[in-house]
C-alpha positions in Angstrom: 10.7 40.5 -15.3 13.7 40.2 -13.3 16.7 42.6 -13.2 19.9 41.3 -12.5 23.5 42.8 -12.0 25.6 40.9 -14.4 29.1 41.6 -15.2 28.6 45.2 -13.9 25.9 45.6 -16.3 22.1 45.9 -15.3 20.2 43.0 -17.3 16.4 42.7 -17.3 15.5 39.2 -18.3 11.7 37.2 -18.3 12.5 34.1 -16.6 11.0 31.9 -13.7 12.5 32.9 -10.2 13.6 28.9 -10.1 15.2 29.1 -13.4 19.0 28.1 -13.0 21.4 31.0 -13.5 23.3 29.0 -15.7 20.4 28.5 -17.9 20.1 32.5 -18.3 23.9 32.9 -18.8 24.4 30.6 -21.4 21.1 30.5 -23.2 19.5 34.1 -23.1 22.8 36.1 -22.7 25.2 33.9 -24.7 28.0 34.0 -21.7 29.1 30.6 -22.8 32.4 30.8 -21.0 30.5 29.2 -17.8 30.3 25.7 -18.7 27.6 23.0 -18.1 29.3 19.8 -16.5 27.0 17.7 -14.3 23.7 19.8 -13.7 24.2 18.7 -9.8 26.8 21.1 -8.4 29.3 18.5 -8.2 32.0 19.4 -10.7 32.6 23.1 -10.6 32.5 23.6 -14.4 29.7 26.4 -14.0 31.2 28.3 -11.2 30.5 32.1 -11.2 30.9 34.6 -8.5 27.8 36.0 -6.6 28.8 39.1 -4.5 32.3 37.8 -4.9 31.8 34.3 -3.3 32.2 31.3 -5.9 28.7 29.5 -6.5 27.8 26.7 -8.9 25.3 28.5 -11.4 23.5 25.1 -12.2 22.0 25.1 -9.0 21.6 28.6 -8.2 18.1 30.1 -9.0 18.0 33.7 -10.6 15.7 34.4 -7.5 18.9 34.2 -5.4 20.9 36.4 -7.8 18.5 39.5 -7.2 20.0 42.2 -5.7 23.4 40.7 -5.9 26.3 41.2 -8.3 27.0 38.1 -10.5 30.6 37.8 -12.1 31.4 35.4 -15.0 34.6 34.5 -16.5 33.7 36.9 -19.2 33.5 39.7 -16.6 36.0 39.0 -14.1 38.8 41.6 -13.5 41.4 42.4 -11.1 45.0 41.3 -10.2 44.2 38.1 -9.1 42.7 36.8 -12.0 45.4 38.6 -14.2 48.1 36.7 -12.1 46.3 33.4 -12.6 45.8 33.8 -16.4 49.6 34.5 -16.6 50.5 31.5 -14.2 47.9 29.3 -16.2 49.7 30.1 -19.4 53.3 29.9 -17.7 52.8 26.2 -16.0 50.6 25.1 -19.1 47.9 23.9 -16.8 45.1 23.6 -19.6 44.7 20.2 -21.3 41.0 19.9 -22.7 39.9 23.2 -20.9 36.3 22.4 -20.5 36.7 22.9 -16.6 39.1 25.7 -16.5 36.6 28.8 -16.5 35.1 27.2 -13.1 38.7 26.4 -12.0 39.9 30.0 -12.4 36.7 31.2 -10.9 37.3 29.3 -7.7 41.2 30.0 -7.8 40.3 33.9 -8.1 38.2 33.8 -5.1 40.7 32.1 -3.1 43.4 34.6 -3.8 41.1 37.5 -3.2 40.6 36.0 0.5 43.9 34.7 1.0 47.0 36.1 -0.8 49.3 33.3 -0.1 47.2 30.1 0.5 48.9 27.0 1.5 48.7 23.7 -0.2 46.0 22.7 2.2 44.0 25.8 1.6 44.4 25.4 -2.1 43.2 21.8 -2.0 40.1 22.8 0.3 39.1 26.1 -1.9 39.6 23.7 -5.4 37.8 20.4 -4.1 34.7 21.3 -5.7 36.1 21.7 -9.0 36.8 18.4 -10.9 39.3 18.2 -13.8 38.7 14.9 -16.0 42.4 15.3 -17.3 43.7 15.3 -14.0 45.8 18.8 -14.2 45.6 19.1 -10.4 49.3 19.5 -9.7 49.5 22.1 -12.4 46.6 24.1 -11.2 48.0 24.0 -7.7 51.4 25.2 -9.0 49.9 28.1 -11.1 47.9 29.0 -7.9 51.1 29.2 -5.8 52.9 31.1 -8.9 50.2 33.7 -9.0 50.1 34.0 -5.4 54.0 34.6 -5.5 
């Protein structure tokens, strides 16, 4: 049995230590906002925060989350994410929407560290999150609006 802190709740699960965090979140805990994309930590659809840092949950074993705080799109709160959600709607970022939870988690981590990021800082922070619909200009615009 392993106990984890997920979205501020203590959760005890029966899983092997090398089980990907994503499998636990989506399968056992039914937190399906975190998406399965590539399974190789290349696309960012599975991005969650581990002690406030964005990580790819498809390649993060649950053993790495023991004693740390895991935050998913369902549990994230605060001024950065609220500003981002409003900007996402205002700029009409979403097209298909599949990558958006990972995009929002990466953007929230950026704004928590850098209140007014430059285009270069946005591009760097978001470079690991792929969008097949190509909404990158709208994502950048929404991040800039949320930072404003």
